[in-house]
Each structure stands twice: as structure tokens, then as C-alpha cells.
Residue frames as a rotation matrix with the C-alpha (Angstrom) as fourth column:
MET 1
0.481 0.543 -0.688 15.12
-0.776 0.629 -0.045 76.99
0.409 0.556 0.724 -55.67
LYS 2
-0.276 -0.682 -0.677 17.97
-0.167 0.728 -0.665 74.87
0.947 -0.071 -0.314 -54.30
ASP 3
-0.871 -0.029 0.491 16.88
-0.487 -0.079 -0.870 75.55
0.064 -0.996 0.055 -50.71
PHE 4
0.109 0.991 0.072 13.34
-0.981 0.119 -0.156 74.47
-0.163 -0.053 0.985 -51.55
ILE 5
0.402 -0.014 -0.916 14.58
-0.481 0.848 -0.224 71.21
0.779 0.530 0.334 -53.09
LYS 6
-0.663 -0.727 -0.177 16.78
-0.184 0.388 -0.903 70.50
0.725 -0.567 -0.391 -50.07
LYS 7
-0.619 0.500 0.606 13.87
-0.752 -0.153 -0.642 71.00
-0.228 -0.852 0.471 -47.67
GLU 8
0.443 0.825 -0.351 11.64
-0.890 0.451 -0.063 68.67
0.107 0.340 0.934 -49.70
ILE 9
0.072 -0.507 -0.859 14.33
-0.244 0.826 -0.508 65.99
0.967 0.247 -0.064 -49.76
ALA 10
-0.866 -0.405 0.293 14.82
-0.343 0.057 -0.938 66.35
0.363 -0.913 -0.188 -45.99
PHE 11
-0.154 0.904 0.398 11.06
-0.954 -0.031 -0.297 65.96
-0.256 -0.426 0.868 -45.43
GLU 12
0.598 0.388 -0.702 10.90
-0.640 0.758 -0.127 62.81
0.482 0.525 0.701 -47.53
ARG 13
-0.335 -0.810 -0.482 13.97
-0.210 0.563 -0.800 61.38
0.919 -0.166 -0.358 -45.78
VAL 14
-0.742 0.127 0.658 12.30
-0.669 -0.075 -0.739 61.80
-0.045 -0.989 0.141 -42.38
ILE 15
0.341 0.940 0.021 9.21
-0.922 0.338 -0.191 59.96
-0.186 0.046 0.981 -43.62
PHE 16
0.448 -0.246 -0.859 11.28
-0.396 0.807 -0.438 57.14
0.802 0.536 0.264 -45.13
PHE 17
-0.666 -0.741 0.083 13.34
-0.341 0.203 -0.918 56.94
0.663 -0.640 -0.388 -41.94
SER 18
-0.379 0.624 0.683 10.16
-0.886 -0.030 -0.463 56.71
-0.269 -0.781 0.564 -39.84
ASP 19
0.641 0.636 -0.429 8.78
-0.748 0.643 -0.164 53.92
0.171 0.427 0.888 -42.03
ALA 20
0.044 -0.722 -0.690 12.07
-0.269 0.657 -0.705 52.02
0.962 0.217 -0.165 -41.73
ILE 21
-0.795 -0.334 0.507 12.12
-0.542 0.015 -0.840 52.29
0.273 -0.943 -0.193 -37.92
VAL 22
0.084 0.916 0.393 8.52
-0.941 0.203 -0.272 51.06
-0.329 -0.347 0.878 -37.71
ALA 23
0.628 0.108 -0.770 9.37
-0.537 0.777 -0.330 48.11
0.563 0.621 0.546 -39.96
ILE 24
-0.432 -0.859 -0.274 12.36
-0.261 0.410 -0.874 47.22
0.863 -0.307 -0.401 -37.76
ALA 25
-0.618 0.255 0.744 10.22
-0.781 -0.091 -0.618 47.45
-0.090 -0.963 0.255 -34.60
ILE 26
0.520 0.852 -0.056 7.64
-0.848 0.508 -0.153 45.06
-0.102 0.127 0.987 -36.07
THR 27
0.342 -0.490 -0.802 10.44
-0.322 0.741 -0.590 42.67
0.883 0.460 0.096 -37.05
LEU 28
-0.680 -0.654 0.331 11.84
-0.493 0.073 -0.867 42.75
0.543 -0.753 -0.373 -33.50
LEU 29
0.060 0.792 0.608 8.48
-0.990 0.124 -0.063 41.56
-0.125 -0.598 0.792 -32.19
ALA 30
0.733 0.280 -0.620 8.96
-0.479 0.859 -0.179 38.22
0.483 0.428 0.764 -33.90
LEU 31
-0.287 -0.936 -0.203 12.20
-0.398 0.310 -0.863 37.58
0.871 -0.167 -0.461 -32.00
ASN 32
-0.527 0.151 0.836 10.11
-0.843 0.034 -0.537 36.92
-0.109 -0.988 0.109 -28.89
LEU 33
0.623 0.767 -0.154 8.30
-0.783 0.611 -0.118 34.02
0.004 0.194 0.981 -30.57
LYS 34
-0.490 -0.837 -0.242 10.18
-0.778 0.545 -0.312 31.01
0.393 0.036 -0.919 -29.28
LEU 35
0.766 0.613 -0.195 9.32
-0.468 0.739 0.485 27.42
0.441 -0.281 0.852 -28.50
GLU 36
-0.164 -0.900 0.403 11.76
-0.944 0.026 -0.328 26.38
0.285 -0.434 -0.855 -25.78
LEU 37
0.889 0.391 0.239 11.87
-0.434 0.887 0.160 22.58
-0.150 -0.246 0.958 -25.90
PRO 38
0.062 -0.887 0.458 14.72
-0.270 0.427 0.863 20.10
-0.961 -0.177 -0.213 -25.72
ILE 39
-0.291 -0.262 -0.920 16.21
-0.928 -0.156 0.338 19.42
-0.232 0.952 -0.198 -29.14
ASP 40
-0.955 -0.178 -0.238 15.68
-0.238 0.937 0.254 15.66
0.178 0.299 -0.937 -28.88
ARG 41
-0.565 0.811 0.151 12.02
0.090 0.243 -0.966 15.99
-0.820 -0.532 -0.210 -27.86
LYS 42
-0.705 0.423 0.570 9.28
0.685 0.199 0.701 15.29
0.183 0.884 -0.430 -30.39
VAL 43
-0.934 0.341 -0.105 7.08
-0.307 -0.918 -0.251 18.37
-0.182 -0.202 0.962 -30.85
SER 44
-0.520 0.842 0.142 3.34
0.838 0.535 -0.105 17.91
-0.165 0.065 -0.984 -30.38
PHE 45
-0.148 0.563 0.813 0.44
0.496 -0.669 0.553 20.17
0.855 0.485 -0.181 -31.24
ALA 46
0.786 0.422 -0.452 -0.01
0.581 -0.253 0.774 20.86
0.212 -0.871 -0.444 -27.52
ASP 47
-0.037 -0.901 -0.431 3.58
0.876 -0.237 0.419 22.10
-0.480 -0.362 0.799 -27.38
LEU 48
-0.558 -0.150 0.816 2.80
0.689 -0.632 0.355 24.67
0.463 0.760 0.456 -30.06
LEU 49
0.394 0.819 0.417 0.20
0.322 -0.548 0.772 26.19
0.861 -0.170 -0.480 -27.73
LEU 50
0.215 -0.364 -0.906 2.55
0.975 0.139 0.176 26.49
0.062 -0.921 0.384 -24.76
PRO 51
-0.762 -0.546 -0.348 3.79
0.582 -0.813 0.003 30.02
-0.285 -0.200 0.938 -25.58
TRP 52
0.056 0.886 0.460 0.23
0.957 -0.178 0.227 31.36
0.283 0.428 -0.858 -25.98
ARG 53
0.573 0.099 -0.813 1.15
0.509 -0.821 0.258 34.47
-0.642 -0.562 -0.521 -23.99
ASN 54
-0.526 -0.822 -0.218 3.89
0.223 -0.380 0.898 35.21
-0.821 0.423 0.383 -26.49
TYR 55
-0.598 0.379 0.706 1.38
0.790 0.130 0.599 34.86
0.136 0.916 -0.377 -29.32
LEU 56
0.479 0.858 -0.186 -1.10
0.878 -0.467 0.104 37.22
0.003 -0.213 -0.977 -27.64
ALA 57
0.318 -0.446 -0.837 1.55
0.284 -0.797 0.533 39.83
-0.905 -0.407 -0.127 -26.86
PHE 58
-0.732 -0.632 0.254 2.92
0.384 -0.075 0.920 39.59
-0.562 0.772 0.297 -30.40
ILE 59
-0.289 0.713 0.639 -0.48
0.915 0.009 0.404 39.98
0.282 0.701 -0.655 -32.05
LEU 60
0.636 0.542 -0.550 -1.43
0.711 -0.688 0.145 42.91
-0.300 -0.483 -0.823 -29.78
SER 61
0.039 -0.722 -0.690 1.83
0.147 -0.679 0.719 44.74
-0.988 -0.129 0.080 -30.43
PHE 62
-0.760 -0.270 0.591 1.72
0.585 0.110 0.803 44.03
-0.282 0.957 0.074 -34.15
ILE 63
0.135 0.910 0.392 -1.80
0.953 -0.227 0.199 45.47
0.270 0.346 -0.898 -34.34
ASN 64
0.647 0.099 -0.756 -0.82
0.499 -0.805 0.321 48.50
-0.577 -0.585 -0.570 -32.25
ILE 65
-0.347 -0.863 -0.367 2.32
0.158 -0.439 0.885 49.34
-0.925 0.249 0.288 -34.23
ALA 66
-0.699 0.134 0.702 0.58
0.715 0.153 0.683 48.73
-0.016 0.979 -0.202 -37.56
GLY 67
0.381 0.924 0.020 -2.36
0.921 -0.381 0.082 50.90
0.084 -0.013 -0.996 -36.47
PHE 68
0.483 -0.280 -0.830 -0.15
0.267 -0.855 0.444 53.76
-0.834 -0.437 -0.338 -35.32
TRP 69
-0.654 -0.750 0.098 1.92
0.293 -0.132 0.947 53.54
-0.697 0.648 0.306 -38.49
ARG 70
-0.333 0.603 0.724 -1.22
0.930 0.082 0.359 53.67
0.157 0.793 -0.588 -40.64
THR 71
0.717 0.603 -0.350 -2.48
0.669 -0.737 0.101 56.77
-0.197 -0.306 -0.931 -38.82
HIS 72
0.106 -0.797 -0.595 1.01
0.141 -0.580 0.802 58.33
-0.984 -0.169 0.051 -39.03
HIS 73
-0.724 -0.368 0.583 1.18
0.567 0.163 0.808 57.55
-0.392 0.915 0.091 -42.75
ASN 74
0.076 0.856 0.512 -2.29
0.968 -0.186 0.167 58.96
0.238 0.483 -0.843 -43.44
ALA 75
0.665 0.144 -0.733 -1.55
0.474 -0.840 0.265 62.12
-0.577 -0.523 -0.627 -41.45
PHE 76
-0.204 -0.861 -0.465 1.61
0.008 -0.476 0.879 62.83
-0.979 0.176 0.104 -43.43
LEU 77
-0.323 0.228 0.918 -0.31
0.941 0.184 0.285 62.52
-0.104 0.956 -0.274 -46.68
TYR 78
0.624 0.652 0.431 -1.71
0.660 -0.735 0.157 65.95
0.419 0.186 -0.889 -45.73
ILE 79
0.726 -0.509 -0.462 1.17
0.073 -0.611 0.788 67.39
-0.684 -0.606 -0.407 -43.69
TYR 80
0.837 -0.349 0.422 3.43
0.476 0.082 -0.876 68.85
0.271 0.934 0.235 -46.36
LYS 81
0.266 -0.747 0.609 5.94
-0.299 -0.665 -0.685 70.78
0.917 0.000 -0.400 -44.24
MET 82
0.694 -0.121 -0.709 8.14
0.637 0.561 0.528 69.95
0.334 -0.819 0.467 -41.28
ASP 83
0.449 -0.604 0.659 10.18
-0.538 -0.771 -0.341 72.03
0.714 -0.201 -0.671 -38.85
ASP 84
-0.580 -0.808 -0.101 12.53
-0.382 0.380 -0.842 71.13
0.720 -0.450 -0.529 -36.00
ARG 85
-0.470 0.450 0.760 9.71
-0.840 0.037 -0.541 70.75
-0.272 -0.892 0.361 -33.49
ILE 86
0.655 0.727 -0.207 7.77
-0.753 0.605 -0.258 68.24
-0.062 0.325 0.944 -35.58
MET 87
0.230 -0.656 -0.719 10.99
-0.366 0.626 -0.689 66.37
0.902 0.422 -0.096 -36.24
PHE 88
-0.729 -0.508 0.459 11.73
-0.581 0.104 -0.807 66.23
0.363 -0.855 -0.371 -32.50
VAL 89
-0.061 0.801 0.596 8.23
-0.869 0.251 -0.427 65.01
-0.491 -0.544 0.680 -31.59
ASN 90
0.712 0.295 -0.638 8.36
-0.637 0.655 -0.408 62.49
0.297 0.696 0.654 -34.44
THR 91
-0.252 -0.888 -0.384 11.70
-0.426 0.458 -0.780 61.21
0.869 -0.033 -0.493 -33.12
CYS 92
-0.679 0.099 0.728 10.17
-0.715 0.135 -0.685 60.77
-0.166 -0.986 -0.021 -29.64
TRP 93
0.450 0.893 -0.009 7.27
-0.841 0.419 -0.343 58.90
-0.302 0.162 0.939 -31.27
LEU 94
0.444 -0.377 -0.812 9.77
-0.474 0.670 -0.571 56.59
0.760 0.639 0.119 -32.98
PHE 95
-0.645 -0.694 0.319 11.53
-0.609 0.215 -0.764 56.02
0.462 -0.687 -0.561 -29.65
LEU 96
-0.266 0.638 0.723 8.29
-0.781 0.296 -0.550 54.72
-0.565 -0.711 0.419 -28.14
VAL 97
0.691 0.441 -0.573 7.68
-0.709 0.567 -0.419 52.56
0.140 0.696 0.704 -31.21
VAL 98
-0.022 -0.818 -0.574 11.09
-0.440 0.524 -0.729 50.95
0.898 0.237 -0.372 -30.71
THR 99
-0.777 -0.290 0.559 10.53
-0.618 0.178 -0.766 50.39
0.123 -0.940 -0.318 -26.97
LEU 100
0.233 0.966 0.117 7.21
-0.972 0.234 0.004 48.60
-0.023 -0.114 0.993 -27.55
PRO 101
0.328 -0.155 -0.932 8.93
-0.272 0.929 -0.250 45.26
0.905 0.335 0.262 -28.34
PHE 102
-0.786 -0.618 -0.003 10.56
-0.136 0.179 -0.974 45.44
0.603 -0.765 -0.225 -24.88
ALA 103
-0.486 0.704 0.518 7.17
-0.840 -0.212 -0.500 45.99
-0.242 -0.678 0.694 -23.25
THR 104
0.424 0.630 -0.650 5.86
-0.803 0.594 0.052 43.11
0.419 0.500 0.758 -25.35
THR 105
-0.288 -0.639 -0.713 8.55
-0.103 0.761 -0.640 40.82
0.952 -0.111 -0.285 -23.95
LEU 106
-0.924 -0.032 0.381 7.49
-0.375 -0.112 -0.920 41.74
0.072 -0.993 0.091 -20.42
VAL 107
-0.020 0.997 0.068 3.83
-0.990 -0.010 -0.138 41.07
-0.137 -0.070 0.988 -21.19
SER 108
0.396 0.154 -0.905 4.61
-0.525 0.847 -0.086 37.63
0.753 0.509 0.416 -22.61
SER 109
-0.502 -0.693 -0.518 6.79
0.084 0.557 -0.827 36.74
0.861 -0.459 -0.221 -19.61
HIS 110
-0.932 0.169 -0.321 4.65
0.312 -0.080 -0.947 38.26
-0.186 -0.982 0.022 -16.84
PHE 111
-0.613 0.746 0.260 1.16
0.166 -0.200 0.966 38.30
0.772 0.635 -0.001 -18.31
GLY 112
0.324 0.932 -0.164 -1.53
0.461 -0.005 0.887 39.96
0.826 -0.363 -0.431 -16.21
GLN 113
-0.066 -0.407 -0.911 0.80
0.991 -0.130 -0.013 41.61
-0.113 -0.904 0.412 -13.69
THR 114
0.745 0.564 -0.355 -0.02
0.563 -0.818 -0.118 45.23
-0.357 -0.112 -0.927 -12.86
PRO 115
0.167 -0.720 -0.673 3.42
-0.120 -0.693 0.711 46.87
-0.979 -0.038 -0.202 -13.39
VAL 116
-0.704 -0.471 0.531 3.81
0.389 0.369 0.844 45.15
-0.594 0.801 -0.077 -16.75
ILE 117
0.000 0.794 0.608 0.38
0.999 -0.031 0.040 46.07
0.051 0.607 -0.793 -18.12
PHE 118
0.696 0.186 -0.694 0.84
0.365 -0.923 0.119 49.59
-0.618 -0.336 -0.710 -16.72
LEU 119
-0.272 -0.895 -0.353 4.15
-0.045 -0.354 0.934 49.98
-0.961 0.270 0.056 -18.56
TYR 120
-0.683 0.061 0.728 2.67
0.693 0.370 0.619 48.65
-0.232 0.927 -0.295 -21.80
SER 121
0.381 0.917 0.117 -0.38
0.922 -0.368 -0.117 50.92
-0.064 0.153 -0.986 -21.49
MET 122
0.489 -0.290 -0.822 1.84
0.123 -0.911 0.395 53.95
-0.863 -0.294 -0.410 -20.80
ASN 123
-0.639 -0.748 0.182 3.88
0.230 0.041 0.972 53.13
-0.734 0.663 0.146 -23.89
VAL 124
-0.392 0.590 0.706 0.76
0.914 0.159 0.374 53.05
0.109 0.791 -0.601 -26.04
LEU 125
0.640 0.627 -0.445 -0.59
0.697 -0.717 -0.008 56.21
-0.324 -0.305 -0.896 -24.38
GLY 126
-0.007 -0.745 -0.668 2.68
0.075 -0.666 0.742 58.00
-0.997 -0.045 0.060 -25.11
LEU 127
-0.792 -0.243 0.560 2.44
0.527 0.190 0.828 57.01
-0.308 0.951 -0.022 -28.77
ALA 128
0.086 0.932 0.353 -1.13
0.985 -0.133 0.110 58.32
0.150 0.338 -0.929 -28.95
ILE 129
0.619 0.119 -0.776 -0.25
0.446 -0.866 0.224 61.64
-0.646 -0.485 -0.589 -27.28
LEU 130
-0.365 -0.857 -0.365 2.80
0.062 -0.413 0.909 62.28
-0.929 0.309 0.204 -29.47
GLN 131
-0.664 0.194 0.722 0.90
0.746 0.247 0.619 61.40
-0.058 0.949 -0.309 -32.64
ASN 132
0.464 0.885 -0.031 -1.85
0.886 -0.464 0.025 63.80
0.008 -0.039 -0.999 -31.62
SER 133
0.353 -0.417 -0.837 0.76
0.271 -0.811 0.518 66.48
-0.895 -0.410 -0.173 -30.82
ILE 134
-0.729 -0.624 0.280 2.23
0.406 -0.066 0.912 66.23
-0.551 0.778 0.301 -34.33
TRP 135
-0.299 0.707 0.641 -1.18
0.904 -0.007 0.429 66.74
0.307 0.707 -0.636 -35.91
ASP 136
0.631 0.566 -0.531 -2.19
0.735 -0.656 0.174 69.59
-0.249 -0.500 -0.829 -33.57
TYR 137
0.001 -0.732 -0.682 1.06
0.215 -0.666 0.715 71.46
-0.977 -0.147 0.156 -34.11
ALA 138
-0.813 -0.287 0.507 0.94
0.522 0.028 0.853 70.99
-0.259 0.957 0.127 -37.89
ASP 139
0.082 0.937 0.340 -2.64
0.961 -0.165 0.222 72.27
0.264 0.308 -0.914 -37.88
ARG 140
0.628 0.128 -0.767 -1.75
0.517 -0.806 0.289 75.36
-0.581 -0.578 -0.572 -35.83
LYS 141
-0.237 -0.845 -0.480 1.25
0.010 -0.496 0.868 76.17
-0.971 0.201 0.126 -38.04
ASN 142
0.619 0.587 -0.521 -0.77
-0.531 -0.175 -0.829 75.64
-0.578 0.790 0.204 -41.25
TYR 143
-0.547 -0.830 -0.112 1.50
-0.714 0.392 0.580 72.80
-0.437 0.397 -0.807 -42.35
ILE 144
-0.396 0.514 0.761 -1.55
0.368 0.848 -0.382 70.81
-0.841 0.128 -0.525 -43.47
ASP 145
-0.998 0.069 0.012 -2.73
-0.009 -0.297 0.955 70.98
0.069 0.952 0.297 -47.07
LYS 146
-0.503 0.863 -0.035 -6.28
-0.166 -0.136 -0.977 72.23
-0.848 -0.486 0.211 -46.49
GLY 147
-0.209 0.412 -0.887 -7.04
-0.967 -0.222 0.124 71.90
-0.146 0.884 0.444 -50.21
LYS 148
-0.551 -0.066 -0.832 -6.74
-0.378 0.909 0.178 68.10
0.744 0.412 -0.525 -50.02
LEU 149
-0.915 0.133 -0.382 -8.25
0.390 0.535 -0.749 67.69
0.105 -0.834 -0.541 -46.57
SER 150
-0.190 0.931 0.313 -12.03
0.107 -0.297 0.949 67.92
0.976 0.213 -0.043 -46.38
GLU 151
-0.273 0.155 0.949 -13.73
-0.854 -0.493 -0.165 69.06
0.442 -0.856 0.267 -43.19
GLU 152
0.790 0.614 0.009 -15.24
-0.568 0.726 0.388 65.61
0.232 -0.311 0.922 -42.70
LEU 153
0.535 -0.674 -0.509 -11.84
0.385 0.731 -0.563 63.94
0.752 0.106 0.651 -42.98
ARG 154
-0.397 -0.673 0.624 -10.34
-0.243 -0.578 -0.779 66.50
0.885 -0.461 0.066 -40.65
ILE 155
0.191 0.573 0.797 -12.96
-0.960 -0.059 0.273 65.69
0.204 -0.817 0.539 -38.01
ARG 156
0.910 0.147 -0.388 -12.33
-0.135 0.989 0.059 61.98
0.392 -0.001 0.920 -38.53
PHE 157
-0.024 -0.989 -0.145 -8.61
0.242 0.135 -0.961 62.47
0.970 -0.058 0.236 -37.85
ARG 158
-0.426 -0.112 0.898 -9.43
-0.685 -0.608 -0.401 64.39
0.590 -0.786 0.182 -34.70
VAL 159
0.607 0.730 0.314 -11.83
-0.776 0.460 0.431 61.67
0.170 -0.505 0.846 -33.49
VAL 160
0.718 -0.393 -0.575 -9.28
0.204 0.908 -0.365 58.89
0.665 0.145 0.732 -34.11
PHE 161
-0.338 -0.910 0.241 -6.52
0.029 -0.266 -0.963 60.77
0.941 -0.319 0.117 -32.26
ASN 162
-0.253 0.312 0.916 -8.76
-0.888 -0.450 -0.092 61.56
0.383 -0.837 0.391 -29.29
LEU 163
0.783 0.622 -0.013 -10.17
-0.579 0.735 0.353 58.04
0.229 -0.269 0.936 -29.05
ASP 164
0.345 -0.756 -0.556 -6.69
0.261 0.646 -0.717 56.52
0.902 0.103 0.420 -29.14
MET 165
-0.613 -0.596 0.519 -5.67
-0.277 -0.453 -0.847 58.69
0.740 -0.663 0.113 -26.18
ILE 166
0.067 0.735 0.675 -8.90
-0.976 -0.092 0.197 58.01
0.207 -0.671 0.711 -24.25
ASN 167
0.822 0.249 -0.513 -8.64
-0.242 0.967 0.080 54.25
0.516 0.058 0.855 -24.80
SER 168
-0.019 -0.933 -0.360 -5.00
0.305 0.337 -0.891 54.18
0.952 -0.127 0.278 -23.69
LEU 169
-0.566 -0.160 0.809 -5.69
-0.587 -0.610 -0.532 56.35
0.579 -0.776 0.252 -20.64
ILE 170
0.511 0.813 0.279 -8.53
-0.825 0.372 0.426 54.04
0.243 -0.447 0.861 -19.56
CYS 171
0.702 -0.301 -0.646 -6.14
0.163 0.950 -0.266 51.08
0.693 0.081 0.716 -19.86
VAL 172
-0.425 -0.871 0.248 -3.50
-0.033 -0.259 -0.965 52.86
0.905 -0.418 0.081 -17.76
ILE 173
-0.281 0.409 0.868 -6.04
-0.924 -0.359 -0.130 53.41
0.259 -0.839 0.479 -14.97
LEU 174
0.743 0.656 -0.130 -7.49
-0.617 0.748 0.244 49.90
0.257 -0.101 0.961 -15.26
SER 175
0.184 -0.753 -0.632 -4.03
-0.085 0.628 -0.773 48.35
0.979 0.196 0.051 -15.07
PHE 176
-0.669 -0.426 0.609 -3.93
-0.591 -0.193 -0.784 49.17
0.452 -0.884 -0.122 -11.33
PHE 177
-0.212 0.711 0.671 -7.19
-0.858 0.193 -0.476 47.35
-0.468 -0.676 0.569 -10.59
TYR 178
0.633 0.456 0.625 -7.93
-0.053 0.832 -0.553 44.92
-0.772 0.317 0.551 -13.44
PRO 179
-0.252 -0.862 -0.440 -4.72
-0.551 -0.246 0.798 44.41
-0.796 0.443 -0.413 -15.45
LYS 180
-0.724 0.006 0.690 -6.15
0.431 0.785 0.445 41.59
-0.539 0.619 -0.571 -17.57
LEU 181
0.409 0.907 0.104 -9.19
0.743 -0.265 -0.614 43.72
-0.529 0.328 -0.782 -18.43
ALA 182
0.427 -0.359 -0.830 -6.85
-0.366 -0.908 0.205 46.56
-0.827 0.217 -0.519 -19.38
PHE 183
-0.689 -0.702 0.179 -5.01
-0.181 0.405 0.896 44.17
-0.701 0.586 -0.406 -21.69
THR 184
-0.270 0.697 0.664 -8.34
0.831 0.517 -0.204 43.20
-0.485 0.497 -0.719 -23.25
PHE 185
0.707 0.541 -0.456 -9.20
0.299 -0.813 -0.500 46.84
-0.641 0.217 -0.736 -23.89
LEU 186
-0.067 -0.817 -0.573 -5.79
-0.538 -0.455 0.710 47.39
-0.840 0.356 -0.409 -25.44
PHE 187
-0.776 -0.259 0.575 -6.38
0.206 0.757 0.620 44.41
-0.596 0.599 -0.534 -27.68
PHE 188
-0.277 0.784 0.555 -9.95
0.957 0.274 0.092 45.05
-0.079 0.557 -0.827 -28.79
LYS 189
-0.985 -0.143 0.101 -10.11
0.147 -0.989 0.031 48.81
0.096 0.045 0.994 -28.08
LEU 190
-0.296 0.946 -0.133 -13.66
0.928 0.317 0.196 48.45
0.227 -0.065 -0.972 -26.74
PRO 191
0.031 0.324 -0.946 -13.86
0.577 -0.778 -0.248 51.97
-0.816 -0.538 -0.211 -25.18
MET 192
-0.768 -0.382 -0.514 -12.63
-0.181 -0.640 0.747 53.43
-0.614 0.667 0.422 -28.46
PHE 193
-0.857 0.490 0.159 -15.29
0.397 0.432 0.809 51.51
0.328 0.757 -0.565 -30.37
LEU 194
-0.064 0.889 -0.453 -18.08
0.993 0.010 -0.120 52.57
-0.102 -0.457 -0.884 -27.98
PHE 195
-0.127 -0.045 -0.991 -17.09
0.264 -0.965 0.010 56.25
-0.956 -0.260 0.134 -27.93
GLY 196
-0.931 -0.279 -0.233 -16.74
-0.152 -0.284 0.947 56.22
-0.331 0.917 0.222 -31.71
THR 197
-0.627 0.766 0.142 -20.17
0.716 0.494 0.494 54.63
0.308 0.411 -0.858 -32.12
PHE 198
0.127 0.675 -0.727 -21.85
0.860 -0.439 -0.258 57.18
-0.494 -0.592 -0.637 -29.84
TYR 199
-0.427 -0.371 -0.824 -20.11
-0.011 -0.910 0.416 60.02
-0.904 0.187 0.384 -31.68
LEU 200
-1.000 0.018 0.021 -21.17
0.023 0.080 0.997 58.80
0.016 0.997 -0.080 -35.12
VAL 201
-0.320 0.944 -0.086 -24.75
0.930 0.330 0.162 58.20
0.181 -0.028 -0.983 -33.95
GLY 202
0.096 0.320 -0.943 -24.92
0.604 -0.771 -0.200 61.70
-0.791 -0.550 -0.267 -32.46
LYS 203
-0.703 -0.423 -0.572 -23.49
-0.185 -0.668 0.721 63.23
-0.687 0.613 0.391 -35.60
ARG 204
-0.882 0.415 0.224 -25.96
0.409 0.436 0.802 61.30
0.235 0.798 -0.554 -37.73
LYS 205
-0.024 0.910 -0.415 -28.88
0.978 -0.065 -0.198 62.56
-0.207 -0.410 -0.888 -35.64
LYS 206
-0.143 -0.097 -0.985 -27.73
0.167 -0.983 0.072 66.16
-0.976 -0.155 0.157 -36.05
GLN 207
-0.952 -0.248 -0.177 -27.53
-0.136 -0.174 0.975 65.70
-0.273 0.953 0.132 -39.81
LEU 208
-0.607 0.786 0.117 -31.06
0.732 0.496 0.466 64.25
0.309 0.369 -0.877 -39.92
ASN 209
0.132 0.666 -0.734 -32.46
0.870 -0.433 -0.236 67.08
-0.475 -0.608 -0.636 -37.76
SER 210
-0.367 -0.354 -0.860 -30.81
0.011 -0.926 0.376 69.83
-0.930 0.129 0.344 -39.78
């Protein structure tokens, strides 16, 4: 009984630790929001728009981290058990969450440059792959509470994980040819939206035909 309690406490501590790291990473994003003007200069509305690249990079990274955290949170509502492998992969996922503010700083300073957008896209792709790996491994090891998870919700998780990886991979490739377009796809996730729409339409047709 004591061993069971210890394992449950350890599981909850990992989840709380993950949430705390994500919160810190989001906070670090705001440190890049600066308006560098002389102290004695009167600030105008035009001056507030000068760091527009910083604003864009901040909003993109905030949306990305918040989106990954939400998916991570929802996944662990059904994952009830954790072993050393999941903990290791989760730690790697947290590492990439923490490095995203650095990539954000580069984007705001060197917006539209291929190496910078490539690095940012690779960071997001790594997050998507590791998040997918956690879910796949938990599913194979039967660490997912199948009683709470319906088949429809299970398919939805799989679609979200796959689309995140596809969208990020497209942005990695595009960063070599059209870095600004890659940034746009990262921001709006257009490929993810299109693939998701086609999937849902196809699924709906199958349901109507059956």
C-alpha cells in the first residue's frame, strides 16, 4: 500500500513540475518585450509599434506553448501511470519548452531569416514529436485509462498529434525556401487546419454512407 501511494505522489509531482516549467517558460517570453528608447524622449504611439517583431514572436510562442501545454494536460488526464521512459521523454519535452524563449528572441531580432525560422520550426517539431512519443508509448504499455477514453476521443488525440507534427515538418522544409511563409504557417497552422478539415469531411462521409 505504501509503495502504491509513493508512486501516485511521484506521478503527481511530475505533472506539477511540468506545469511549473511551462509557466516559467511563458513568463520568460515577456522578458523579450522591450521598448528601447532614450529615457528623456517622449513616447509616441508610433514608438509603441516599433518592436512589432517582438510582439509577433511573443504571440506566436505564447500560442505554441499554451497549445502544447493544453494537449499535454489533456493527455495526462487519461494517462494514469508513468515509468522511467515516460519521465525521460517528458523531461526532454520540457527542455524544448524552455528553449523556445531563446528561439523567440532570435525570431524577434532576425525576423524572416532562414536559419532562425529553421531553428524555431525544429524546436516546435521536436515538441510535437516528443508529445506524440509520450502518448504512443503510454498507449502501447496500457498506461491509458481506456474506461474514460472513448474511441472517438482517442482518434481525436491521434489526429491532433499527427497534424502538429505534419504542420511543423512543413514549416521546417519551407524555412529553407520561404521563411516568412513558414512563420505564417507556424502562426496560423494553415496546413494543420486544412488536413484536419479534409479528415473530418472524409470521416463524416463514411458515417453518412454507413
